[in-house]
RODREN-131308 format. One line per 2 residues: for each residue z, y, x of N, C-alpha, C. Coordinates in nm, 4 decimals, decimal comma, always signed. Each point is the difference from the previous one (the first is absolute). Layout:
Z Y X Z Y X Z Y X; ...
***
This chain:
-1,1515 -0,7915 +13,1373 -0,1369 +0,0220 -0,0469 -0,0016 +0,0325 -0,1478; +0,0808 -0,0731 -0,0776 +0,0070 +0,0264 -0,1446 +0,0515 +0,1389 -0,0276
+0,1016 +0,0447 +0,0763 +0,0566 +0,1329 -0,0189 -0,1031 +0,1065 +0,0336; -0,0818 -0,0253 +0,1062 -0,1038 +0,0948 +0,0400 -0,1060 +0,0145 -0,1095
-0,0386 -0,1115 -0,0621 -0,1023 +0,0018 -0,1061 +0,0479 +0,0781 -0,1203; +0,1269 -0,0174 -0,0369 +0,0560 +0,0725 -0,1155 +0,0030 +0,1491 +0,0291
+0,0389 +0,0365 +0,1222 +0,0060 +0,1415 +0,0368 -0,1388 +0,0622 -0,0044; -0,0983 -0,0728 +0,0508 -0,1387 +0,0497 -0,0002 -0,0502 +0,0213 -0,1422
+0,0306 -0,0943 -0,0885 -0,0412 +0,0103 -0,1398 +0,0611 +0,1224 -0,0664; +0,1264 +0,0280 +0,0288 +0,0674 +0,1177 -0,0571 -0,0667 +0,1293 +0,0478
-0,0346 +0,0055 +0,1304 -0,0639 +0,1205 +0,0529 -0,1358 +0,0242 -0,0645; -0,0771 -0,1095 -0,0196 -0,1302 +0,0122 -0,0635 +0,0138 +0,0497 -0,1434
+0,1006 -0,0524 -0,0707 +0,0228 +0,0426 -0,1391 +0,0344 +0,1472 -0,0079; +0,0844 +0,0466 +0,0906 +0,0380 +0,1407 +0,0012 -0,1207 +0,0883 +0,0304
-0,0884 -0,0442 +0,0920 -0,1193 +0,0774 +0,0364 -0,0937 +0,0124 -0,1193; -0,0218 -0,1099 -0,0715 -0,0877 +0,0020 -0,1168 +0,0554 +0,0912 -0,1081
+0,1312 -0,0074 -0,0213 +0,0640 +0,0832 -0,1029 -0,0131 +0,1475 +0,0344; +0,0212 +0,0330 +0,1277 -0,0099 +0,1409 +0,0393 -0,1425 +0,0502 -0,0135
-0,1002 -0,0853 +0,0288 -0,1387 +0,0407 -0,0169 -0,0314 +0,0254 -0,1465; +0,0536 -0,0821 -0,0846 -0,0219 +0,0168 -0,1439 +0,0560 +0,1313 -0,0484
+0,1179 +0,0373 +0,0488 +0,0602 +0,1274 -0,0405 -0,0837 +0,1167 +0,0479; -0,0560 -0,0119 +0,1208 -0,0838 +0,1072 +0,0521 -0,1248 +0,0202 -0,0828
-0,0623 -0,1117 -0,0436 -0,1200 +0,0098 -0,0820 +0,0304 +0,0648 -0,1335; +0,1158 -0,0334 -0,0571 +0,0382 +0,0558 -0,1302 +0,0196 +0,1501 +0,0101
+0,0610 +0,0433 +0,1129 +0,0248 +0,1421 +0,0184 -0,1308 +0,0764 +0,0153; -0,0946 -0,0624 +0,0748 -0,1291 +0,0649 +0,0192 -0,0738 +0,0147 -0,1323
+0,0053 -0,1050 -0,0823 -0,0684 +0,0030 -0,1287 +0,0555 +0,1097 -0,0905; +0,1318 +0,0184 +0,0041 +0,0626 +0,0987 -0,0871 -0,0379 +0,1425 +0,0391
-0,0425 +0,0181 +0,1262 -0,0376 +0,1333 +0,0462 -0,1431 +0,0371 -0,0369; -0,0755 -0,0917 -0,0593 -0,1394 +0,0271 -0,0368 -0,0153 +0,0100 -0,1516
+0,0983 +0,0593 -0,0661 -0,0065 +0,0185 -0,1450 -0,1135 +0,0948 -0,0366; -0,0905 -0,0421 -0,0903 -0,1133 +0,0871 -0,0362 +0,0456 +0,1266 -0,0708
-0,0805 +0,1061 +0,0132 +0,0324 +0,1269 -0,0658 -0,0025 -0,0179 -0,1515; +0,0921 +0,0634 -0,0718 +0,0037 -0,0152 -0,1460 -0,1248 +0,0581 -0,0664
-0,0465 -0,0642 -0,1057 -0,1150 +0,0483 -0,0759 +0,0398 +0,1259 -0,0774; -0,0821 +0,1064 +0,0042 +0,0343 +0,1222 -0,0742 +0,0121 -0,0282 -0,1498
+0,0915 +0,0690 -0,0662 +0,0097 -0,0094 -0,1449 -0,1195 +0,0727 -0,0616; -0,0161 -0,0152 -0,1312 -0,1114 +0,0662 -0,0684 +0,0088 +0,1522 +0,0183
+0,1188 +0,0562 -0,0176 +0,0171 +0,1454 +0,0140 -0,0297 +0,0458 +0,1429; +0,0457 -0,0776 +0,0992 -0,0252 +0,0360 +0,1398 -0,1498 -0,0062 +0,0313
-0,0661 -0,1014 -0,0535 -0,1432 -0,0158 +0,0230 -0,0773 +0,1169 -0,0608; +0,0372 +0,0394 -0,1218 -0,0702 +0,1095 -0,0669 +0,0222 +0,1335 +0,0717
+0,1172 +0,0176 +0,0586 +0,0240 +0,1214 +0,0779 -0,0889 +0,0037 +0,1247; -0,0211 -0,1172 +0,0608 -0,0922 -0,0075 +0,1130 -0,1430 +0,0306 -0,0454
-0,0334 -0,0426 -0,1208 -0,1324 +0,0302 -0,0560 -0,0163 +0,1500 -0,0209; +0,1076 +0,0657 -0,0455 -0,0035 +0,1454 -0,0175 -0,0240 +0,0693 +0,1338
+0,0687 -0,0454 +0,1049 -0,0179 +0,0590 +0,1324 -0,1429 -0,0204 +0,0502; -0,0547 -0,1194 -0,0246 -0,1366 -0,0292 +0,0440 -0,1000 +0,0909 -0,0699
+0,0220 +0,0261 -0,1280 -0,0928 +0,0845 -0,0744 +0,0107 +0,1458 +0,0455; +0,1196 +0,0449 +0,0320 +0,0181 +0,1373 +0,0480 -0,0705 +0,0220 +0,1337
-0,0170 -0,1073 +0,0759 -0,0641 +0,0108 +0,1319 -0,1519 -0,0100 -0,0090; -0,0529 -0,0105 -0,1216 -0,1446 -0,0164 -0,0183 -0,0780 +0,1195 +0,0554
-0,1022 -0,0284 +0,0787 -0,0894 +0,1048 +0,0499 -0,1183 +0,0195 -0,0955; -0,0437 -0,1103 -0,0586 -0,1086 +0,0058 -0,0982 -0,0005 -0,1300 -0,0784
-0,0593 +0,0039 -0,1193 -0,0071 -0,1202 -0,0825 -0,0996 +0,0202 -0,1123; -0,0457 -0,1107 -0,0550 -0,0813 +0,0014 -0,1201 +0,0724 -0,0834 -0,1057
-0,0189 +0,0344 -0,1252 +0,0641 -0,0805 -0,1035 -0,0705 +0,0199 -0,1333; +0,0213 -0,0965 -0,0856 -0,0507 +0,0089 -0,1361 +0,1151 +0,0021 -0,0978
-0,0072 +0,0882 -0,0973 +0,0980 +0,0068 -0,1090 -0,0751 -0,0302 -0,1279; +0,0446 -0,1009 -0,0732 -0,0698 -0,0332 -0,1236 +0,0982 -0,0301 -0,1118
-0,0493 +0,0211 -0,1190 +0,0759 -0,0289 -0,1211 -0,0465 -0,1367 -0,0504; +0,0923 -0,0911 -0,0173 -0,0297 -0,1316 -0,0559 +0,0343 +0,0026 -0,1480
-0,0935 -0,0454 -0,0831 +0,0226 +0,0063 -0,1446 -0,0709 +0,1198 -0,0598; +0,0653 +0,0655 -0,0938 -0,0603 +0,1166 -0,0660 +0,0004 +0,1209 +0,0929
-0,1033 +0,0867 -0,0068 +0,0009 +0,1239 +0,0798 +0,1229 +0,0845 -0,0311; +0,0494 +0,0705 +0,1003 +0,1169 +0,0853 -0,0176 -0,0423 +0,1413 -0,0395
+0,0860 +0,0686 -0,0737 -0,0256 +0,1390 -0,0368 +0,0144 +0,0859 +0,1249; -0,1097 +0,0619 +0,0409 -0,0037 +0,0808 +0,1227 +0,0200 +0,1475 -0,0307
-0,0607 +0,0465 -0,1074 +0,0154 +0,1382 -0,0449 -0,0055 -0,0018 -0,1523; +0,1174 +0,0104 -0,0606 +0,0078 -0,0160 -0,1459 -0,0721 +0,1117 -0,0741
+0,0087 +0,1228 +0,0498 -0,0630 +0,1137 -0,0669 -0,1516 -0,0153 -0,0044; -0,0580 -0,0522 +0,1096 -0,1447 -0,0165 +0,0065 -0,0447 -0,1412 -0,0375
+0,0982 -0,0843 -0,0413 -0,0269 -0,1381 -0,0411 -0,0731 -0,0788 +0,1099; +0,0509 +0,0131 +0,1202 -0,0571 -0,0725 +0,1131 +0,0889 -0,1187 +0,0345
-0,0624 -0,1095 +0,0419 +0,0760 -0,1181 +0,0400 -0,0312 -0,0356 +0,1455; +0,0909 -0,0756 +0,0607 -0,0132 -0,0398 +0,1404 -0,0242 -0,1504 +0,0082
-0,0974 -0,0396 +0,0851 -0,0278 -0,1415 +0,0218 +0,0315 -0,0418 +0,1436; -0,0532 +0,0747 +0,0971 +0,0238 -0,0365 +0,1397 -0,0313 +0,1171 +0,0918
+0,0496 -0,0113 +0,1235 -0,0299 +0,0997 +0,1029 -0,0111 -0,0708 +0,1343; -0,0975 +0,0408 +0,0780 -0,0159 -0,0498 +0,1365 +0,0335 +0,1145 +0,0943
+0,0955 -0,0230 +0,0892 +0,0563 +0,1116 +0,0763 +0,0042 -0,0290 +0,1493; +0,0049 +0,1081 +0,0773 +0,0204 -0,0103 +0,1441 +0,0903 +0,1152 +0,0439
+0,0832 -0,0304 +0,0989 +0,1028 +0,0944 +0,0435 -0,0028 +0,0125 +0,1516; +0,0158 +0,1249 +0,0481 +0,0131 +0,0254 +0,1420 +0,1206 +0,0906 +0,0218
+0,0967 -0,0494 +0,0762 +0,1233 +0,0760 +0,0234 -0,0304 +0,1285 +0,0771; +0,0756 +0,1064 -0,0269 +0,1117 +0,0014 -0,0954 -0,0338 +0,0550 -0,1391
-0,1189 +0,0621 -0,0158 -0,0218 +0,0756 -0,1236 -0,1444 +0,0007 -0,0485; -0,0751 -0,1072 +0,0270 -0,1375 -0,0073 -0,0476 -0,0221 -0,1286 -0,0794
-0,0749 +0,0115 -0,1099 -0,0285 -0,1172 -0,0826 -0,1230 +0,0247 -0,0848; -0,0596 -0,1090 -0,0435 -0,1157 +0,0064 -0,0893 +0,0128 -0,1112 -0,1029
-0,0399 +0,0287 -0,1227 +0,0052 -0,1009 -0,1061 -0,1225 +0,0102 -0,0885; -0,0524 -0,1160 -0,0381 -0,1028 -0,0091 -0,1032 +0,0683 -0,0572 -0,1235
+0,0138 +0,0814 -0,1034 +0,0783 -0,0371 -0,1187 -0,0946 -0,0273 -0,1160; +0,0177 -0,1166 -0,0629 -0,0810 -0,0332 -0,1175 +0,0767 +0,0380 -0,1255
-0,0600 +0,0892 -0,0785 +0,0645 +0,0552 -0,1179 -0,0821 -0,0349 -0,1242; +0,0699 -0,0376 -0,1080 -0,0667 -0,0264 -0,1265 +0,0020 +0,1227 -0,0894
-0,1136 +0,0317 -0,0619 -0,0097 +0,1148 -0,0889 +0,0299 -0,0389 -0,1441; +0,0212 +0,1010 -0,0836 +0,0347 -0,0245 -0,1409 -0,1098 -0,0767 -0,0734
-0,1264 +0,0175 +0,0412 -0,1123 -0,0672 -0,0662 -0,0240 -0,1415 +0,0521; +0,0867 -0,0449 +0,0919 -0,0125 -0,1347 +0,0533 -0,0759 -0,0099 +0,1298
-0,0667 +0,1051 +0,0413 -0,0730 -0,0002 +0,1265 +0,0961 +0,0087 +0,1187; -0,0494 -0,0411 +0,1173 +0,0782 +0,0055 +0,1225 -0,0538 +0,1095 +0,0917
+0,0897 +0,0608 +0,0761 -0,0370 +0,1071 +0,0918 +0,0745 -0,0186 +0,1313; -0,0666 +0,0237 +0,1109 +0,0653 -0,0061 +0,1295 +0,0327 +0,1407 +0,0480
+0,1234 +0,0156 +0,0447 +0,0490 +0,1290 +0,0478 +0,0415 -0,0149 +0,1460; -0,0551 +0,0840 +0,0872 +0,0379 -0,0010 +0,1417 +0,1064 +0,1068 +0,0235
+0,1036 -0,0370 +0,0721 +0,1057 +0,0974 +0,0293 +0,0368 -0,0084 +0,1480; +0,0200 +0,1162 +0,0614 +0,0338 +0,0083 +0,1415 +0,1268 +0,0827 +0,0183
+0,0888 -0,0506 +0,0859 +0,1211 +0,0723 +0,0384 -0,0119 +0,0356 +0,1478; +0,0052 +0,1271 +0,0327 -0,0065 +0,0482 +0,1375 +0,1019 +0,1134 +0,0142
+0,0312 +0,0428 +0,1229 +0,1004 +0,1064 +0,0171 -0,0335 +0,1278 -0,0753; -0,1285 +0,0262 -0,0223 -0,0397 +0,1226 -0,0702 +0,0250 -0,0067 -0,1505
+0,0189 -0,1198 -0,0538 +0,0227 -0,0134 -0,1436 -0,0565 -0,1305 -0,0551; -0,0078 -0,0074 -0,1337 -0,0525 -0,1175 -0,0688 -0,1313 +0,0380 -0,0687
-0,1002 -0,0842 +0,0175 -0,1313 +0,0260 -0,0571 -0,0494 -0,1237 -0,0748; -0,0825 +0,0226 -0,1021 -0,0593 -0,1117 -0,0710 -0,1391 +0,0384 -0,0507
-0,0775 -0,1003 -0,0320 -0,1372 +0,0262 -0,0423 -0,0046 +0,0496 -0,1442; -0,0916 +0,0930 -0,0234 -0,0276 +0,0475 -0,1355 -0,0741 -0,1119 -0,0741
+0,0455 -0,0367 -0,1205 -0,0627 -0,1113 -0,0724 -0,1491 +0,0205 -0,0271; -0,0444 +0,1259 -0,0083 -0,1400 +0,0293 -0,0328 -0,0852 +0,0132 +0,1257
+0,0436 +0,0855 +0,0931 -0,0814 +0,0287 +0,1184 +0,0233 -0,0981 +0,1149; +0,1123 -0,0721 -0,0045 +0,0397 -0,0936 +0,1061 +0,0360 +0,0717 +0,1303
+0,0099 +0,1321 -0,0050 +0,0391 +0,0779 +0,1168 +0,1526 +0,0133 +0,0039; +0,0536 +0,0077 +0,1227 +0,1448 +0,0143 +0,0134 +0,0437 +0,1411 -0,0377
+0,1097 +0,0065 -0,0750 +0,0634 +0,1261 -0,0363 +0,1499 -0,0156 +0,0216; +0,0718 +0,1092 -0,0024 +0,1453 -0,0096 +0,0113 +0,0566 -0,0700 -0,1230
+0,0918 -0,0925 +0,0245 +0,0583 -0,0755 -0,1103 +0,0956 +0,0884 -0,0793; +0,0195 -0,0292 -0,1300 +0,0967 +0,0762 -0,0804 +0,1390 -0,0052 +0,0626
+0,0780 +0,1020 -0,0237 +0,1329 +0,0102 +0,0618 +0,0980 -0,1040 -0,0522; -0,0301 -0,0600 -0,1172 +0,0934 -0,0960 -0,0577 -0,0349 -0,1452 +0,0333
-0,0823 -0,0216 +0,1037 -0,0313 -0,1359 +0,0443 +0,1283 -0,0690 +0,0467; +0,0220 -0,1221 -0,0465 +0,1227 -0,0716 +0,0364 -0,0255 -0,1246 +0,0842
-0,1126 -0,0693 -0,0192 -0,0292 -0,1196 +0,0794 -0,0333 +0,0421 +0,1421; +0,0786 -0,0497 +0,0972 -0,0132 +0,0459 +0,1379 +0,0102 -0,1182 +0,0962
-0,1135 -0,0329 +0,0607 -0,0041 -0,1150 +0,0911 +0,0873 +0,0233 +0,1232; +0,0023 +0,1219 +0,0527 +0,0779 +0,0295 +0,1209 +0,1478 -0,0304 -0,0216
+0,0520 +0,0387 -0,1147 +0,1429 -0,0190 -0,0292 +0,0376 -0,1479 -0,0002; -0,0915 -0,0875 -0,0365 +0,0300 -0,1433 -0,0059 +0,0510 -0,0532 +0,1331
-0,0469 +0,0582 +0,1119 +0,0358 -0,0498 +0,1326 +0,1160 +0,0760 +0,0629; +0,0450 +0,1058 -0,0637 +0,1080 +0,0801 +0,0558 +0,1370 -0,0527 -0,0405
+0,1040 +0,0616 +0,0538 +0,1359 -0,0511 -0,0185 +0,0411 -0,0106 -0,1464; -0,0507 +0,0894 -0,0852 +0,0352 -0,0032 -0,1418 -0,0961 -0,0838 -0,0839
-0,0927 -0,0699 +0,0662 -0,0978 -0,0804 -0,0705 +0,0388 -0,1464 -0,0072; -0,0968 -0,0868 +0,0285 +0,0266 -0,1441 -0,0043 +0,1126 -0,0410 +0,0954
+0,0117 +0,0597 +0,1216 +0,1126 -0,0376 +0,0861 +0,1368 +0,0197 -0,0667; +0,0152 +0,1056 -0,0779 +0,1273 +0,0224 -0,0697 +0,0250 -0,1082 -0,1043
-0,1059 -0,0397 -0,0699 +0,0135 -0,1073 -0,0989 +0,0433 -0,1292 +0,0686; -0,0637 -0,0328 +0,1128 +0,0339 -0,1228 +0,0720 +0,1423 +0,0047 +0,0550
+0,0428 +0,1174 +0,0434 +0,1308 +0,0125 +0,0641 +0,1154 -0,0006 -0,1003; -0,0171 +0,0694 -0,1135 +0,1150 +0,0141 -0,0909 -0,0357 -0,0074 -0,1482
-0,1257 -0,0283 -0,0317 -0,0401 -0,0001 -0,1404 -0,0243 -0,1361 -0,0605; +0,0368 -0,1081 +0,0719 -0,0187 -0,1360 -0,0509 +0,1363 -0,0644 -0,0236
+0,0279 -0,0342 -0,1242 +0,1232 -0,0706 -0,0339 -0,0255 -0,1506 -0,0087; +0,1061 -0,0770 +0,0269 -0,0044 -0,1464 -0,0126 -0,1122 -0,0611 +0,0828
-0,0209 +0,0557 +0,1200 -0,1061 -0,0511 +0,0869 +0,0342 -0,1398 +0,0486; -0,0987 -0,0875 -0,0008 +0,0190 -0,1356 +0,0499 -0,1286 -0,0506 +0,0640
+0,0178 -0,0877 +0,0985 -0,1145 -0,0597 +0,0673 -0,0442 -0,1223 -0,0796; -0,1261 +0,0007 -0,0433 -0,0546 -0,1147 -0,0735 -0,0434 -0,1073 +0,0980
-0,0614 +0,0399 +0,1116 -0,0433 -0,0965 +0,1000 -0,1200 +0,0499 +0,0776; -0,0474 -0,0853 +0,0902 -0,1199 +0,0308 +0,0785 -0,1211 -0,0562 -0,0728
-0,1017 +0,0835 -0,0176 -0,1186 -0,0395 -0,0746 -0,1255 +0,0469 +0,0725; -0,1148 -0,0412 -0,0522 -0,1279 +0,0461 +0,0508 -0,0525 +0,1100 -0,0915
-0,0366 +0,1135 +0,0576 -0,0605 +0,1100 -0,0746 -0,1369 +0,0241 +0,0607; -0,1029 -0,0402 -0,0736 -0,1377 +0,0088 +0,0510 -0,0105 -0,0662 +0,1372
+0,0526 -0,1230 +0,0081 -0,0077 -0,0871 +0,1185 +0,0829 +0,0493 +0,1178; +0,0871 +0,0970 -0,0220 +0,0881 +0,0467 +0,1073 +0,1455 -0,0172 -0,0418
+0,0876 -0,0249 +0,0993 +0,1416 -0,0208 -0,0282 +0,0641 +0,1272 -0,0555; +0,0888 -0,0179 -0,0952 +0,0719 +0,1137 -0,0589 +0,1353 -0,0471 -0,0497
+0,0961 +0,0909 +0,0026 +0,1312 -0,0266 -0,0582 +0,0032 +0,0636 -0,1386; +0,0364 -0,0785 -0,0998 -0,0027 +0,0440 -0,1391 +0,1413 +0,0368 -0,0450
+0,0148 +0,1196 -0,0547 +0,1280 +0,0475 -0,0523 -0,0138 +0,0308 -0,1488; +0,1100 -0,0128 -0,0716 +0,0068 +0,0446 -0,1387 +0,1178 +0,0942 -0,0149
-0,0081 +0,0894 -0,0986 +0,1091 +0,0917 -0,0268 -0,0324 +0,0857 -0,1200; +0,0761 +0,1080 -0,0155 -0,0231 +0,0942 -0,1092 -0,0096 +0,1407 +0,0588
-0,1127 +0,0685 -0,0272 -0,0253 +0,1328 +0,0561 +0,0530 +0,1091 -0,0921; +0,0637 +0,0989 +0,0598 +0,0567 +0,1125 -0,0738 -0,1116 +0,0929 -0,0473
-0,0154 +0,0124 -0,1315 -0,1052 +0,0840 -0,0567 +0,0105 +0,1452 +0,0409; +0,1207 +0,0494 +0,0272 +0,0170 +0,1396 +0,0406 -0,0690 +0,0275 +0,1332
-0,0062 -0,1017 +0,0867 -0,0665 +0,0165 +0,1291 -0,1490 -0,0300 -0,0090; -0,0361 -0,0967 -0,0832 -0,1385 -0,0467 -0,0042 -0,0897 +0,0876 -0,0869
+0,0497 +0,0455 -0,1144 -0,0831 +0,0754 -0,0946 -0,0687 +0,1208 +0,0631; +0,0691 +0,0834 +0,0794 -0,0690 +0,1157 +0,0606 -0,1129 -0,0416 +0,0941
+0,0126 -0,1158 +0,0637 -0,1035 -0,0467 +0,0919 -0,1245 -0,0460 -0,0754; +0,0177 -0,0353 -0,1271 -0,1113 -0,0448 -0,0834 -0,0410 +0,1075 -0,0998
+0,0196 +0,1242 +0,0363 -0,0404 +0,1140 -0,0837 +0,0599 -0,0089 -0,1397; +0,1215 -0,0538 -0,0077 +0,0734 -0,0102 -0,1278 -0,0791 -0,0772 -0,1062
-0,0756 -0,1002 +0,0443 -0,0722 -0,0842 -0,0956 +0,0892 -0,1074 -0,0609; +0,1267 -0,0043 +0,0427 +0,0983 -0,0921 -0,0572 +0,1289 +0,0775 -0,0281
+0,0825 -0,0446 -0,0953 +0,1288 +0,0646 -0,0235 +0,0919 -0,0157 +0,1214; +0,0820 +0,1003 +0,0250 +0,0882 -0,0018 +0,1167 +0,1388 -0,0529 -0,0311
+0,0296 -0,0269 -0,1262 +0,1374 -0,0317 -0,0399 +0,0283 -0,1496 -0,0072; -0,0674 -0,0817 +0,0820 +0,0256 -0,1435 -0,0025 -0,0323 -0,0620 +0,1357
+0,0402 -0,1256 +0,0161 -0,0324 -0,0760 +0,1199 -0,1142 -0,0966 -0,0309; -0,0865 -0,0215 +0,0998 -0,1186 -0,0822 -0,0203 +0,0001 -0,1197 +0,0954
-0,0274 -0,1206 -0,0509 -0,0136 -0,1158 +0,0891 -0,1108 +0,0242 +0,1020; +0,0270 -0,0316 +0,1261 -0,0979 +0,0264 +0,1050 -0,0072 -0,1170 +0,0968
-0,1199 -0,0323 +0,0444 -0,0238 -0,0999 +0,1044 -0,0539 +0,0724 +0,1220; +0,0581 -0,0291 +0,1160 -0,0381 +0,0651 +0,1241 -0,0353 -0,1072 +0,1022
-0,1144 +0,0171 +0,0651 -0,0437 -0,0923 +0,1044 -0,0093 +0,0774 +0,1304; +0,0657 -0,0509 +0,1046 +0,0005 +0,0707 +0,1283 -0,0462 -0,0927 +0,1126
-0,0452 +0,0608 +0,1073 -0,0386 -0,0755 +0,1188 +0,1267 -0,0521 +0,0684; +0,0101 -0,1305 +0,0281 +0,1236 -0,0543 +0,0573 +0,0269 +0,0447 +0,1430
-0,1022 +0,0503 +0,0697 +0,0187 +0,0414 +0,1393 +0,0186 +0,1508 +0,0131; -0,0810 +0,0767 -0,0705 +0,0074 +0,1457 +0,0122 +0,0871 +0,0634 -0,1076
+0,0357 -0,0773 -0,1026 +0,0770 +0,0465 -0,1162 -0,0801 +0,0943 -0,0903; -0,1245 +0,0261 +0,0332 -0,0773 +0,0975 -0,0776 -0,0282 -0,0526 -0,1410
+0,0228 +0,0834 -0,1036 -0,0303 -0,0441 -0,1365 -0,1506 -0,0152 -0,0197; -0,0405 -0,1102 -0,0601 -0,1426 -0,0247 -0,0200 -0,0404 +0,0089 -0,1467
+0,0910 -0,0370 -0,0889 -0,0318 +0,0099 -0,1427 +0,1288 +0,0251 -0,0785; -0,0093 +0,0907 -0,0976 +0,1093 +0,0258 -0,0941 -0,0583 -0,0088 -0,1401
+0,0576 -0,0856 -0,0833 -0,0454 -0,0157 -0,1384 +0,1179 +0,0252 -0,0920; -0,0116 +0,1018 -0,0846 +0,1102 +0,0386 -0,0879 -0,0378 -0,0212 -0,1462
+0,0784 -0,0799 -0,0682 -0,0213 -0,0306 -0,1419 +0,0570 +0,1144 -0,0835; -0,0856 +0,0642 -0,0819 +0,0459 +0,1130 -0,0811 +0,0086 -0,0359 -0,1488
-0,0115 -0,1298 -0,0304 +0,0179 -0,0452 -0,1377 -0,1295 -0,0126 -0,0785; +0,0058 -0,0771 -0,1082 -0,1156 -0,0201 -0,0888 -0,1207 -0,0581 +0,0733
+0,0262 -0,0798 +0,1025 -0,1091 -0,0623 +0,0745 -0,0702 +0,0920 +0,0978; +0,0549 +0,1195 +0,0238 -0,0615 +0,0980 +0,0901 +0,0767 +0,0076 +0,1316
-0,0688 +0,0413 +0,1051 +0,0631 +0,0121 +0,1318 -0,0782 +0,0976 +0,0863; +0,0674 +0,0494 +0,1046 -0,0666 +0,0768 +0,1051 +0,0091 -0,0820 +0,1283
-0,1090 -0,0007 +0,0764 -0,0022 -0,0780 +0,1239 -0,0589 +0,0830 +0,1133; +0,0686 -0,0031 +0,1136 -0,0466 +0,0686 +0,1201 -0,0264 -0,1046 +0,1076
-0,1204 +0,0004 +0,0558 -0,0370 -0,0858 +0,1125 -0,0257 +0,0875 +0,1209; +0,0777 -0,0206 +0,1068 -0,0154 +0,0791 +0,1222 -0,0718 -0,0826 +0,1063
-0,0927 +0,0637 +0,0707 -0,0755 -0,0705 +0,1043 -0,0505 +0,1029 +0,1007; -0,0626 -0,0472 +0,1061 -0,0540 +0,0916 +0,1004 +0,1054 +0,0886 +0,0626
+0,1203 -0,0533 +0,0172 +0,1094 +0,0809 +0,0548 -0,0296 +0,0392 +0,1446; +0,0113 +0,1301 +0,0279 -0,0215 +0,0588 +0,1323 -0,1437 -0,0192 +0,0503
-0,0919 -0,0258 -0,0919 -0,1419 -0,0019 +0,0338 -0,0550 +0,1426 -0,0136; -0,1107 +0,0308 +0,0664 -0,0531 +0,1375 -0,0036 -0,0295 +0,0487 -0,1420
+0,0483 +0,1169 -0,0338 -0,0257 +0,0667 -0,1278 -0,0287 +0,1460 +0,0295; -0,1061 +0,0525 -0,0594 -0,0376 +0,1390 +0,0242 -0,0099 +0,0726 -0,1343
+0,0927 +0,0903 -0,0256 +0,0000 +0,0784 -0,1232 -0,0248 +0,1460 +0,0370; -0,1163 +0,0491 -0,0369 -0,0366 +0,1369 +0,0342 +0,0153 +0,0935 -0,1186
+0,0207 +0,1267 +0,0292 +0,0054 +0,1004 -0,1056 -0,1384 +0,0163 -0,0604; -0,0123 +0,0072 -0,1334 -0,1303 +0,0155 -0,0634 -0,0621 +0,1351 +0,0338
-0,1318 +0,0017 +0,0188 -0,0688 +0,1218 +0,0425 +0,0001 +0,1077 -0,1070; -0,0100 -0,0409 -0,1268 -0,0107 +0,0980 -0,1093 +0,1279 +0,0041 -0,0816
+0,1111 +0,0114 +0,0671 +0,1273 -0,0096 -0,0710 +0,0604 +0,1340 -0,0365; -0,0711 +0,1068 +0,0230 +0,0563 +0,1317 -0,0259 -0,0172 +0,0449 -0,1452
-0,0714 -0,0799 -0,0798 -0,0228 +0,0393 -0,1380 +0,1249 -0,0215 -0,0845; +0,0172 +0,0753 -0,1069 +0,1159 -0,0185 -0,0895 -0,0171 -0,1258 -0,0847
+0,1079 -0,0538 -0,0570 -0,0110 -0,1170 -0,0881 -0,0919 +0,0284 -0,1175; -0,0793 -0,1006 -0,0389 -0,0944 +0,0180 -0,1100 -0,0069 -0,1259 -0,0839
+0,0884 -0,0088 -0,0949 -0,0050 -0,1110 -0,0943 +0,0369 -0,1344 +0,0566; +0,0687 -0,0027 +0,1133 +0,0384 -0,1277 +0,0606 +0,1327 -0,0464 -0,0560
+0,0109 -0,1254 -0,0348 +0,1257 -0,0503 -0,0573 +0,1107 -0,0090 +0,1020; +0,1197 +0,0306 -0,0443 +0,1166 -0,0086 +0,0888 +0,0768 -0,1276 -0,0288
+0,0821 -0,0397 +0,0928 +0,0994 -0,1059 -0,0133 +0,0405 -0,0508 +0,1352
***
């Protein structure tokens, strides 16, 4: 009887040990997927932006107004924009005049060309040929997606935060001025890197806010919203007139 009890105890011990090994093996097979690095996450953000069907966004200058057109002594404060893929956009641009007054300029990008309102008549006319600020380009491969994909140095994840009561992943890095300056109508020098904060949606990877420090307490900030919501950008009815005193940039 004693020998039988010892044998039974040994069998039970072996069974428990084998069950433990099985559980350990099962656990090891459920390793969670690795968290994307900052660079990998930003590349996903670039892909998400390239897939945009439509969006609305605000571009504003924080701090002192930026020089928008040096020859005409115009400054830039903010722009409210909407985009419809692949080649339509509208912007309301707030411009400061040399005398200190403010003026709103409407600009439209359509397949037929670029049009903007005449400052005096408020009617749409063809924009000057040297216009550089282009909302459509911001969403194309050479625009913000290119900056996110290859124009951010020393990218790092700061953490998960709340942006206007919604979850966001916060990144920091340095933006290449050579890529960013043309997108901002050359309102900043292109020969340097700028500290930048990027906030993206943790589920869709879509960029929601980009804030770039340009020095002396000044910054440019882009807030994107209304992604893939209905946007209708029509060609202006009176757009066949030649440019008439409309500022370029």
